[in-house]
C-alpha positions as CSV (number, residue, x, y, z in Angstrom):
1,L,0.0,0.0,0.1
2,T,3.0,2.3,0.3
3,G,4.9,1.0,-2.7
4,T,4.7,1.0,-6.4
5,I,0.9,1.2,-6.5
6,V,1.1,4.8,-5.3
7,G,4.3,5.7,-7.3
8,R,6.9,4.9,-4.6
9,P,9.8,2.5,-4.6
10,K,9.1,-1.3,-4.6
11,S,10.8,-1.5,-1.1
12,A,7.9,0.6,0.3
13,T,8.2,1.2,4.0
14,F,9.7,-1.6,6.1
15,R,12.0,-3.0,3.3
16,T,13.4,0.5,2.8
17,A,14.0,0.7,6.6
18,D,15.9,-2.6,6.4
19,V,18.0,-1.4,3.4
20,V,18.8,1.9,5.3
21,G,19.7,0.1,8.5
22,L,17.5,0.0,11.6
23,D,20.2,1.5,13.8
24,T,20.5,4.4,11.4
25,M,16.6,4.8,11.4
26,A,16.6,4.7,15.2
27,H,19.3,7.4,15.4
28,V,17.6,9.7,13.0
29,T,14.2,9.4,14.6
30,N,15.6,9.8,18.1
31,T,17.5,12.9,17.1
32,T,14.4,14.3,15.6
33,Y,12.4,13.6,18.7
34,E,15.0,15.3,20.9
35,K,15.4,18.4,18.7
36,V,11.8,19.2,17.5
37,L,10.4,20.2,20.8
38,D,7.5,22.2,19.4
39,D,6.6,19.9,16.5
40,E,2.9,19.1,16.4
41,E,3.7,15.5,15.5
42,R,6.7,15.1,17.9
43,D,5.3,11.9,19.5
44,I,5.4,10.0,16.2
45,F,9.3,10.2,16.3
46,K,9.4,8.2,19.5
47,I,11.1,4.9,18.7
48,P,8.5,2.2,18.9
49,D,9.1,-0.8,21.1
50,I,9.5,-3.2,18.2
51,L,12.2,-1.1,16.6
52,Q,14.1,-0.7,19.8
53,M,14.0,-4.5,20.3
54,L,15.3,-5.2,16.9
55,V,18.2,-2.8,17.4
56,D,19.0,-4.2,20.8
57,D,19.0,-7.8,19.3
58,G,21.4,-6.7,16.6
59,R,18.8,-7.3,13.9
60,L,19.6,-4.2,11.9
61,G,18.1,-5.0,8.5
62,Q,19.9,-6.0,5.3
63,K,23.4,-5.7,6.7
64,T,22.7,-8.4,9.4
65,K,20.3,-10.4,7.2
66,A,17.4,-9.8,9.6
67,G,15.3,-6.8,10.4
68,F,11.6,-6.4,9.6
69,Y,12.2,-9.0,7.0
70,K,14.4,-12.1,7.1
71,K,15.7,-14.0,4.1
72,T,15.8,-17.8,4.6
73,D,16.0,-21.0,2.4
74,E,12.2,-21.2,2.7
75,G,11.7,-17.7,1.4
76,I,11.5,-14.2,2.8
77,L,9.8,-14.1,6.2
78,S,8.2,-11.0,7.8
79,I,8.2,-10.1,11.5
80,D,5.2,-10.1,13.8
81,L,5.2,-6.6,15.1
82,K,3.7,-7.8,18.4
83,T,6.0,-10.7,19.2
84,G,9.1,-10.1,17.2
85,E,9.0,-13.5,15.8
86,Y,9.3,-14.2,12.0
87,G,6.8,-16.1,9.9
88,P,5.7,-16.6,6.3
89,Q,4.3,-13.5,4.6
90,K,0.5,-13.6,4.5
91,K,-1.2,-12.9,1.2
92,V,-4.0,-10.4,1.5
93,R,-6.5,-8.9,-0.9
94,F,-7.8,-5.4,-0.6
95,D,-10.7,-3.8,-2.7
96,G,-8.9,-0.5,-2.5
97,F,-5.7,-2.0,-4.0
98,R,-7.8,-3.5,-6.8
99,L,-9.6,-0.3,-7.5
100,A,-6.2,1.5,-7.7
101,K,-4.8,-1.0,-10.2
102,D,-7.6,-0.3,-12.5
103,H,-6.1,3.2,-13.1
104,T,-3.2,3.7,-15.5
105,S,-1.8,7.0,-14.0
106,T,-0.2,7.3,-10.6
107,S,-2.5,10.2,-9.8
108,G,-5.6,8.1,-10.5
109,K,-4.2,5.2,-8.4
110,I,-3.5,7.5,-5.4
111,K,-7.0,9.0,-5.5
112,A,-8.8,5.6,-5.9
113,L,-6.9,4.2,-2.9
114,A,-7.2,7.4,-0.7
115,Y,-11.0,7.3,-1.1
116,S,-11.6,3.6,-0.9
117,D,-13.9,2.6,2.0
118,D,-12.1,-0.7,2.8
119,K,-9.4,-1.3,5.4
120,A,-6.7,-0.5,2.8
121,G,-8.2,2.7,1.9
122,K,-8.7,3.8,5.5
123,F,-5.0,2.9,6.3
124,F,-3.7,4.8,3.3
125,W,-5.9,7.8,4.0
126,E,-4.7,8.0,7.5
127,T,-1.1,8.0,6.6
128,L,-1.6,10.3,3.6
129,A,-3.7,12.9,5.4
130,R,-1.3,13.2,8.3
131,G,1.7,13.4,5.9
132,L,0.0,16.1,3.7
133,I,-0.9,18.3,6.7
134,Y,2.6,17.8,8.3
135,S,4.3,18.8,4.9
136,A,2.1,21.9,4.7
137,N,3.1,23.0,8.2
138,R,6.8,22.8,7.4
139,I,6.4,25.9,5.2
140,P,8.2,28.3,5.9
141,E,10.0,26.4,8.6
142,I,12.2,24.3,6.4
143,S,11.3,25.7,2.9
144,D,9.8,28.9,1.5
145,D,7.7,27.0,-1.1
146,I,6.0,23.7,-1.9
147,I,8.3,23.1,-4.9
148,N,11.4,22.3,-2.7
149,I,9.4,20.1,-0.3
150,D,8.1,18.1,-3.3
151,N,11.6,17.8,-4.8
152,A,13.1,16.7,-1.5
153,I,10.7,13.9,-1.1
154,K,11.0,12.9,-4.8
155,W,14.7,13.0,-4.9
156,G,15.4,11.7,-1.4
157,F,12.9,8.9,-1.3
158,G,12.2,8.1,-5.0
159,W,8.5,9.1,-5.0
160,E,7.0,9.8,-8.3
161,L,4.8,12.6,-6.9
162,G,5.8,14.9,-4.1
163,P,3.3,15.6,-1.2
164,F,1.7,18.6,-2.9
165,E,1.6,17.0,-6.3
166,G,-0.1,14.0,-4.7
167,W,-2.5,16.4,-2.8
168,D,-3.5,17.8,-6.2
169,A,-4.0,14.2,-7.4
170,I,-6.7,13.5,-4.8
171,G,-8.4,16.9,-5.2
172,V,-7.5,19.6,-2.7
173,Q,-11.0,20.8,-1.9
174,E,-12.4,17.4,-1.7
175,S,-9.7,16.1,0.6
176,V,-9.7,19.2,2.8
177,D,-13.5,18.8,3.3
178,K,-12.8,15.3,4.4
179,M,-10.0,16.3,6.7
180,L,-12.2,19.0,8.4
181,S,-15.1,16.5,8.8
182,E,-12.6,14.3,10.7
183,N,-11.6,17.3,12.9
184,R,-8.1,17.4,11.5
185,K,-6.3,20.8,11.7
186,V,-5.7,22.0,8.1
187,P,-3.1,24.8,7.9
188,Q,-4.8,28.2,7.4
189,W,-2.8,29.0,4.3
190,I,-4.4,26.2,2.5
191,L,-7.9,27.3,3.5
192,D,-6.8,30.8,2.3
193,M,-5.7,29.4,-1.1
194,L,-9.1,27.7,-1.6
195,A,-10.9,30.8,-0.5
196,S,-9.0,32.8,-3.1
197,G,-10.5,30.6,-5.9
198,R,-7.4,28.5,-6.5
199,S,-8.3,24.9,-6.3
200,C,-4.8,23.3,-6.7
201,F,-1.3,23.8,-5.7
202,Y,0.0,23.6,-9.4
203,E,-1.5,24.7,-12.6
204,T,-0.4,24.5,-16.2
205,N,-1.8,26.9,-18.8
206,N,-0.5,28.1,-22.2
207,G,3.0,26.6,-21.7
208,V,3.5,28.0,-18.2
209,K,3.3,26.0,-14.9
210,T,2.5,28.0,-11.8
211,Y,2.5,27.1,-8.1
212,Y,0.7,28.7,-5.2
213,D,3.2,30.7,-3.1
214,M,2.2,30.5,0.6
215,L,4.3,33.5,1.7
216,S,2.7,36.0,-0.8
217,G,-0.6,34.2,-1.3
218,E,-0.2,34.6,-5.1
219,S,0.5,32.3,-8.1
220,K,4.1,32.3,-9.4
221,P,5.7,30.5,-12.3
222,V,7.6,27.4,-11.4
223,P,11.3,28.2,-12.2
224,T,12.8,26.1,-15.0
225,A,16.5,25.6,-15.8
226,K,17.9,26.8,-19.2
227,K,18.8,23.2,-20.1
228,E,15.5,21.7,-19.2
229,I,12.6,21.0,-21.7
230,N,9.3,20.2,-20.0
231,L,7.3,18.2,-22.6
232,N,4.0,18.9,-20.7
233,L,4.6,22.6,-21.0
234,Q,5.4,22.3,-24.6
235,K,2.1,20.5,-25.2
236,S,0.1,23.1,-23.2
237,A,1.7,25.8,-25.3
238,G,0.1,24.4,-28.4
239,N,3.1,22.5,-29.7
240,L,1.5,19.1,-29.9
241,V,1.6,17.9,-33.5
242,K,-0.1,14.5,-33.1
243,K,-1.3,12.4,-30.2
244,N,-1.9,8.7,-30.5
245,W,-2.7,6.0,-27.8
246,S,0.9,5.3,-26.8
247,A,3.0,8.1,-28.2
248,S,2.8,11.7,-29.3
249,L,4.7,14.1,-31.7
250,I,5.7,17.4,-30.1
251,D,7.3,20.4,-31.8
252,L,10.4,21.4,-29.8
253,G,11.0,24.5,-31.9
254,D,14.0,25.3,-34.2
255,G,12.7,22.5,-36.6
256,I,13.2,19.7,-34.1
257,L,10.4,17.1,-33.7
258,D,10.1,14.8,-30.6
259,V,8.5,11.5,-30.1
260,E,7.1,11.1,-26.6
261,F,6.2,7.7,-25.3
262,H,3.1,7.4,-22.9
263,S,1.7,3.9,-23.1
264,I,-2.0,3.8,-22.6
265,L,-1.9,0.5,-20.7
266,Q,1.6,0.4,-19.1
267,P,2.9,4.0,-18.8
268,V,5.6,2.9,-16.3
269,L,7.3,0.5,-18.7
270,N,6.2,1.8,-22.2
271,P,6.2,-1.5,-24.1
272,I,6.4,-1.2,-27.8
273,D,3.1,-1.6,-29.6
274,G,1.5,-0.7,-32.9
275,S,0.6,2.8,-31.7
276,L,4.1,3.7,-30.6
277,A,5.6,2.3,-33.8
278,M,3.1,4.2,-35.9
279,T,3.9,7.4,-34.2
280,I,7.6,7.1,-35.0
281,N,6.8,6.4,-38.6
282,E,4.5,9.4,-38.7
283,G,7.4,11.5,-37.3
284,M,9.7,10.2,-40.1
285,D,7.0,11.0,-42.7
286,L,7.2,14.7,-41.5
287,L,11.0,14.5,-41.8
288,D,10.8,13.1,-45.3
289,E,8.3,15.9,-46.3
290,G,10.9,18.5,-45.1
291,K,8.6,19.9,-42.3
292,F,11.2,19.2,-39.7
293,K,15.0,19.0,-40.0
294,A,15.7,16.4,-37.2
295,M,13.8,14.3,-34.6
296,V,14.4,13.2,-31.0
297,I,13.0,10.0,-29.6
298,G,12.8,10.8,-25.9
299,H,10.4,11.4,-23.1
300,T,10.3,12.2,-19.4
301,G,8.3,9.2,-18.0
302,Q,9.6,6.7,-15.6
303,N,11.3,4.4,-18.1
304,F,12.3,4.7,-21.8
305,S,10.9,1.3,-22.8
306,A,11.1,-2.1,-21.3
307,G,10.7,-3.8,-24.7
308,A,8.0,-5.6,-26.6
309,N,4.4,-6.1,-25.6
310,L,4.6,-9.7,-24.3
311,V,0.8,-9.9,-23.9
312,S,0.1,-9.3,-27.6
313,L,3.0,-11.6,-28.5
314,L,1.6,-14.5,-26.5
315,E,-1.9,-13.9,-27.9
316,A,-0.5,-14.3,-31.4
317,C,1.4,-17.5,-30.4
318,E,-1.7,-19.1,-28.7
319,A,-3.8,-18.3,-31.8
320,Q,-1.0,-19.7,-34.0
321,E,-1.1,-16.5,-36.1
322,W,2.4,-17.0,-37.4
323,A,2.0,-14.9,-40.6
324,K,0.6,-12.1,-38.4
325,L,3.5,-12.4,-36.0
326,E,6.0,-12.4,-38.7
327,G,4.5,-9.4,-40.3
328,A,4.7,-7.5,-37.0
329,V,8.3,-8.4,-36.5
330,K,9.1,-7.4,-40.1
331,A,7.3,-4.1,-39.6
332,L,9.5,-3.4,-36.5
333,Q,12.7,-4.4,-38.4
334,D,11.7,-2.0,-41.2
335,L,11.1,0.7,-38.7
336,T,14.5,0.4,-37.2
337,Q,16.1,0.4,-40.6
338,R,14.1,3.4,-41.5
339,I,15.4,5.2,-38.5
340,R,19.0,4.1,-39.4
341,F,18.8,5.4,-42.9
342,S,16.6,8.5,-42.4
343,K,17.8,11.4,-44.5
344,A,17.4,13.6,-41.4
345,P,19.2,12.8,-38.2
346,I,17.3,11.0,-35.5
347,V,18.7,11.2,-31.9
348,A,17.6,8.8,-29.3
349,A,17.4,9.9,-25.6
350,P,17.2,6.7,-23.5
351,F,17.1,6.6,-19.7
352,H,16.4,4.1,-16.9
353,L,14.9,0.8,-18.3
354,T,15.8,0.4,-22.0
355,L,15.5,-3.3,-22.5
356,G,14.9,-5.5,-25.5
357,G,13.0,-3.6,-28.0
358,G,13.9,-0.4,-26.3
359,F,17.6,-1.0,-27.3
360,E,16.4,-1.9,-30.7
361,L,14.7,1.5,-31.1
362,I,17.8,3.5,-29.9
363,G,20.5,1.4,-31.7
364,P,19.8,2.6,-35.3
365,A,19.6,6.3,-34.3
366,A,22.3,8.8,-35.6
367,H,23.3,9.4,-32.0
368,R,22.2,8.6,-28.5
369,V,22.1,11.1,-25.6
370,A,21.8,8.8,-22.6
371,A,21.1,9.4,-18.9
372,A,23.9,8.3,-16.8
373,E,21.4,6.0,-14.9
374,L,20.6,3.6,-17.7
375,Y,19.7,-0.1,-17.6
376,V,20.0,-1.3,-21.1
377,G,20.3,-4.8,-22.5
378,L,19.0,-7.5,-24.9
379,V,17.1,-9.7,-22.4
380,E,14.9,-11.7,-24.8
381,V,16.5,-15.2,-23.8
382,G,14.7,-14.7,-20.5
383,V,11.4,-15.4,-22.2
384,G,12.8,-18.0,-24.6
385,L,13.5,-15.8,-27.5
386,I,16.3,-13.9,-29.3
387,P,16.1,-10.3,-30.4
388,G,13.7,-9.9,-33.2
389,A,13.7,-6.2,-34.3
390,G,17.3,-6.0,-35.5
391,G,19.0,-6.3,-32.1
392,N,21.5,-8.9,-33.2
393,L,22.6,-6.8,-36.2
394,R,22.7,-3.6,-34.1
395,L,25.0,-5.0,-31.4
396,I,27.4,-6.4,-34.0
397,L,27.5,-3.1,-35.8
398,N,28.2,-1.3,-32.5
399,M,30.9,-3.7,-31.5
400,M,32.5,-3.4,-34.9
401,E,32.5,0.4,-34.7
402,N,33.7,0.5,-31.0
403,S,36.6,-1.8,-31.9
404,G,38.1,0.9,-34.0
405,K,39.7,0.6,-37.4
406,G,42.2,-2.1,-36.6
407,R,41.9,-5.6,-37.9
408,I,38.7,-7.1,-36.5
409,N,38.6,-10.8,-35.7
410,A,35.2,-11.8,-36.9
411,F,34.9,-14.6,-34.4
412,Q,35.8,-12.4,-31.5
413,I,33.0,-10.0,-32.4
414,A,30.6,-12.9,-32.9
415,Q,31.6,-14.5,-29.6
416,K,31.3,-11.3,-27.6
417,A,27.8,-10.5,-29.1
418,F,26.7,-14.1,-28.5
419,E,27.7,-14.0,-24.8
420,T,26.2,-10.6,-24.3
421,I,22.8,-11.6,-25.8
422,G,23.0,-15.3,-24.6
423,F,23.6,-14.3,-21.0
424,A,21.1,-11.4,-21.2
425,K,23.8,-8.9,-20.0
426,V,22.3,-5.7,-18.8
427,A,24.5,-2.6,-18.5
428,T,23.7,-0.8,-15.2
429,S,25.0,2.6,-16.3
430,A,25.5,4.4,-19.5
431,D,29.2,4.2,-19.1
432,E,29.1,0.4,-18.8
433,A,26.8,0.4,-21.8
434,K,29.6,1.8,-23.9
435,Y,32.0,-0.9,-22.6
436,I,29.6,-3.7,-23.4
437,G,28.5,-2.3,-26.8
438,Y,25.0,-1.2,-26.2
439,L,26.1,2.4,-26.8
440,L,28.9,3.7,-29.1
441,K,31.9,5.3,-27.6
442,T,30.9,8.6,-29.4
443,D,27.5,8.7,-27.7
444,T,26.7,11.4,-25.2
445,I,26.1,10.8,-21.5
446,V,24.2,13.4,-19.3
447,L,24.5,13.2,-15.5
448,N,21.4,15.4,-14.9
449,N,18.3,13.6,-16.4
450,D,16.4,16.9,-16.5
451,H,18.9,18.1,-19.2
452,R,18.6,15.0,-21.4
453,I,15.8,16.1,-23.9
454,W,17.5,19.7,-24.2
455,T,20.9,18.0,-24.9
456,A,19.3,15.7,-27.4
457,K,17.8,18.6,-29.2
458,Q,21.1,20.5,-29.3
459,K,22.7,17.3,-30.8
460,A,20.0,17.0,-33.3
461,L,20.5,20.6,-34.4
462,E,24.2,20.0,-34.7
463,L,23.8,16.9,-36.8
464,A,21.1,18.4,-39.1
465,D,23.6,20.7,-40.9
466,G,24.8,18.6,-43.8
467,Y,23.7,15.4,-42.4
468,E,24.5,12.2,-44.4
469,P,23.0,8.8,-43.3
470,P,25.3,5.9,-42.9
471,K,26.1,3.5,-45.9
472,Y,24.3,0.3,-46.2
473,R,26.5,-2.5,-45.1
474,D,26.9,-5.5,-47.5
475,D,30.4,-6.3,-46.3
476,L,29.8,-7.8,-42.8
477,K,32.5,-10.4,-42.0
478,L,31.1,-13.1,-39.7
479,P,32.6,-16.6,-38.9
480,G,29.8,-18.7,-40.4
481,A,29.7,-22.5,-39.8
482,G,33.2,-22.6,-38.3
483,G,32.2,-20.1,-35.6
484,R,29.0,-22.0,-34.9
485,T,30.9,-25.2,-34.3
486,A,33.1,-23.5,-31.7
487,L,30.1,-22.0,-29.9
488,A,28.2,-25.4,-30.0
489,M,31.2,-27.0,-28.2
490,A,31.1,-24.4,-25.5
491,L,27.3,-24.9,-25.1
492,K,27.8,-28.7,-24.8
493,G,30.1,-28.0,-21.9
494,F,27.7,-25.7,-20.2
495,K,25.0,-28.4,-20.7
496,A,27.2,-31.1,-19.2
497,Q,27.9,-28.9,-16.1
498,G,24.1,-28.4,-15.6
499,K,24.4,-24.7,-16.2
500,I,21.9,-24.6,-19.0
501,S,18.8,-26.6,-19.8
502,D,17.9,-28.5,-23.1
503,H,15.7,-25.5,-24.1
504,D,18.5,-23.0,-23.1
505,E,20.8,-24.9,-25.5
506,F,18.1,-24.9,-28.2
507,I,17.7,-21.1,-27.9
508,A,21.5,-20.6,-27.9
509,K,22.0,-22.5,-31.1
510,K,19.3,-20.4,-32.9
511,L,21.1,-17.3,-31.6
512,A,24.5,-18.7,-32.7
513,Y,23.1,-19.3,-36.2
514,V,22.1,-15.6,-36.5
515,I,25.2,-14.1,-34.8
516,T,27.7,-16.1,-37.0
517,G,25.9,-15.0,-40.1
518,G,23.8,-18.1,-41.1
519,E,24.7,-20.1,-44.2
520,K,26.1,-17.2,-46.2
521,A,28.9,-16.1,-43.9
522,G,32.3,-17.5,-43.7
523,L,36.1,-16.8,-43.9
524,T,35.9,-15.5,-47.5
525,K,32.3,-14.5,-47.7
526,S,30.4,-11.4,-46.5
527,V,26.7,-10.9,-45.7
528,D,24.5,-7.8,-45.8
529,E,22.2,-6.2,-43.3
530,Q,18.9,-7.5,-44.8
531,Y,20.1,-11.1,-44.8
532,M,21.0,-10.7,-41.1
533,L,17.4,-9.3,-40.4
534,D,15.8,-12.1,-42.4
535,I,17.5,-15.0,-40.5
536,E,16.9,-13.1,-37.2
537,R,13.2,-12.9,-37.9
538,E,13.0,-16.5,-39.0
539,A,14.7,-17.7,-35.7
540,F,12.4,-15.3,-33.6
541,V,9.2,-16.7,-35.1
542,S,10.4,-20.3,-34.9
543,L,11.2,-19.9,-31.2
544,A,7.9,-18.3,-30.5
545,G,6.3,-21.4,-31.8
546,E,7.9,-23.5,-29.1
547,S,5.7,-24.5,-26.1
548,L,8.6,-24.1,-23.7
549,T,9.2,-20.5,-24.9
550,Q,5.4,-19.7,-24.5
551,D,5.6,-21.2,-20.9
552,R,8.4,-18.7,-20.3
553,I,6.4,-15.8,-21.6
554,R,3.4,-16.8,-19.4
555,Y,5.6,-17.1,-16.3
556,M,7.3,-13.7,-17.0
557,L,3.9,-12.0,-17.3
558,K,2.6,-13.7,-14.2
559,K,5.6,-13.6,-11.9
560,G,7.8,-10.8,-13.3
561,K,10.9,-13.0,-13.4
562,P,12.3,-15.6,-15.8
563,L,11.4,-19.3,-15.8
564,R,14.2,-21.9,-16.1
565,N,12.6,-24.8,-18.0
């Protein structure tokens, strides 16, 4: 109830305490209790008996392998707050949680849970209402405005919405009425704000976002940094070119177009679907018509894209619509090649999760401006597949380019690509992504994620002057059958050692066939890009037809982790 459902970290409350360390938590709360003598909520900072007992017992959380949770061979146990004993976690169902899950936006989820009449809703409302009033009372004690309190909570605790943004989400007037009916003491400045006719803390109109300033009692514009582009403000200023279900086209000015992802069903992960692909194609149509001189693929959601839409993929498999599936894969391959050979430069701006198809979208771009916090990788083997939208080709091209102009050993390139994809290696930073080969050494890394879209726009402007797309590669040197034999021997060893299953080996052999260049590659032969895409697509659809692969997809959708079968 205090985790991802309301836009907060998965570790929620007690797991976060375990990670921080219960001794640290006790010191912080005790210091607060001793220092804030006039605080209206001072008593809440008294260390509860259960916390004191855990600290006294040396059960300090993750660092001692026991705290509020304890990891054992039988699974993760949770503590009984009354007895201090550990037991299995009990599964519970709440109507409020179910109502919240029906919403796609975090704002909608918070509001649904806050006003639910069940036990979950009452618990969440109690903690939320007290937290909101407490936050409002800290102005001007610790901050002159609501912006910095919101930022402190978002940056410090990883919340998607700060307290006042969350208050707007549940409706300020509606929530204040409820608080007053429960005899809660709402700060006078909030009552004054409502009385003045302003019904929310933040408002966005005509490209300007304002906030209510408690000290002056007036609306003021939210300050924006020079290197920050707020896409919501761009849209409110009339710069929305086209909006589809899962993505939009936005005019960033100076002839630069942006593709913003906002999946209608999964806005946190932004899986690739037909609407998203269509929007990118529509953007490139505008480039081809000369209406824009460059395009950025980037947004400011929670994750760039976690890959393909597994639900629709599984539906096609279960209906045995193989021609339809192949057509969809071919369309995505064609899209990535269109990005690669666009006559106007396309700059990708990845951040956070950029997995599977997410990498396949950024790989063919003319340049990438990546956030330093980037988790990028080709992870398709986890669901019994191999990359299907050009990922194999893209990784090989990246590795060739990153290796420089020296003599390239075709087998070394193939082996490295095979290991990277076969072991589903994920780079945990943009810097590591350059080392592995998911980014080029020439790509740009930005430390401040708020500057990513602006930096990508500047790069697009820089490239647009005299831009020439790359030449089509028909000279790719890959090891062919000889390379496959060597990889097959290694797989046999892994199998004998029990490190991989029969199906793992089956997938790996399909991957090896593609990575080594199929039947056409060899010591004296070259292959071209389209051939690589054709054999990749054939292998992908073939694997999708395997029942064990379909079991892996179902398990991933249900459990959120890979199945070893």
